[in-house]
C-alpha positions, 0 to 999 in steps of 0.5 A, a space after each residue: 499499499 502506498 500511503 501519502 502522509 501530509 503534515 508529517 511534522 505536526 503532533 499527529 503527523 509525527 505519530 502517524 509516521 510510526 503508526 502507519 509504517 506497518 501498513 505500507 510505504 509511507 511518503 511523509 511530506 510537509 510544506 518544507 519537504 524538497 520537491 517533488 514532495 512539497 506540500 504547500 497548503 497555502 496553494 491548494 491546487 499544487 497538492 494535485 501534482 503532489 498526489 499525482 506524483 506519489 500515486 497513493 492508495 491512501 492520503 492521510 491529511 494531518 496538516 491544518 491551520 490550528 492557531 484558532 485565535 490567529 485564524 480570526 484575523 487571517 480567514 482566507 489563509 485558514 480557509 485555504 489550509 483547512 477547507 480548500 486544500 482538503 477539498 483538492 485532496 478529496 477530488 484527487 482521491 476520488 479520481 484515482 480511487 484512493 482513500 482519504 483520512 482527514 481530522 476534524 474537530 469538536 469546534 464544528 459544534 456550538 458547545 451548548 448543553 452538557 451531553 456528548 454529541 454523536 456524528 449526526 448532531 447539528 453543526 454550528 461553528 462559532 469561529 473561523 477555525 470551526 467553520 473552515 474545518 466544517 467546510 472540509 468535512 462537507 467537501 470530502 463527503 461531496 467528492 464521493 471519495 472513500 474516506 475516514 474523517 475523525 473528529 477529535 478534541 484537546 489534542 496533545 503530544 509529548 513532542 512540541 508545546 502542549 497545555 501540560 507543559 504550559 501548566 508545569 512552567 507556570 506552576 514553577 514560576 507563580 504562587 497561583 494559577 487561574 484556569 478555565 473550568 467551564 469548558 469540558 472535553 477529553 484530552 486526547 493524545 496524538 499517539 492514540 489518534 494515530 494508533 486508532 487511525 491505523 487500526 481503522 484504516 486497515 479495516 476500512 480498506 477491505 470493508 469500504 462500507 466502514 468509511 465515513 465520519 467518526 468521533 475519536 477522543 479519549 475516554 472520560 471528560 474533564 475541565 481545563 482546570 481539573 486537567 491542570 490540577 491533575 498535571 500539577 498533582 502528578 508532577 508534585 508526586 514525582 518530586 518536581 519543584 513547583 511554587 503553586 500550591 494544590 489549592 492555589 489553582 483557581 477555577 475561572 469561567 471562560 468569560 473571565 479570559 476573552 479570546 479572539 475566537 469563541 470556544 465551545 464550552 461543551 466539547 464532549 464527543 460520543 465515540 460509540 459509532 467508532 468503538 462499535 464499527 472497529 471493535 475499539 476501546 478508548 482508554 481514559 484520558 488520564 492514562 494517556 496524560 500520565 504516560 505523557 507526563 512520565 516522558 516529560 518529567 523523565 520518569 
């Protein structure tokens, strides 16, 4: 199997290089890859030539404009990367009978209520990021290509920056922290996403009826505030010197920390369809975060 992986240096793309390797030959590309494997998402039509050069059986798109607040001030670039480029990939996949794997987000919803949403729930994005990611979903479905779209949330990885690293840095510098407590979701590791992708793809290519849209997040739920406390308590137990006391991590509402892009308060995603279709168990979010912290803290 010939696999074209786009966004190889991102958090999910990095893990996908490992997870996809047993399935076939992975041609991993990014915007700075040398020609003819340059993946310039800012010029979406150039991706057609890349697909035609690699001649993949599967295209896995892990590239995106993920700077949610910045997207509000550069909507056209966000649309090129998040919507137009995936539409080109879908068109090319359909033309050659290839599969397209694409990642979407809880930001396609408005975040109202307090129940997990399934794949059939009405979408109503609040931000440029959410709108452009929804446009990609719609373009891929309309293209007629074989596809897997995985909606996820609160993605982290040991590689690069993440929320846990930020909290540990601040906890070592400050006596108190204020962390948002009314946004609820499931921290989901890039490693888990990559492994689920490989598992699902392996089945879908031989059972095309399994294609479609799925929600993929770790088990359970938490708030950013509880997530921060979990990280800090774990680090303190591991002997990390932190200034902030456990009871000095204060809960605040989203309204107290305004940002250019509006965030959904309810990021709960129902993963029943994914688990039943592919025979998967999605581990609790704590297990992935604990493993990530062990790597960060070197123990």
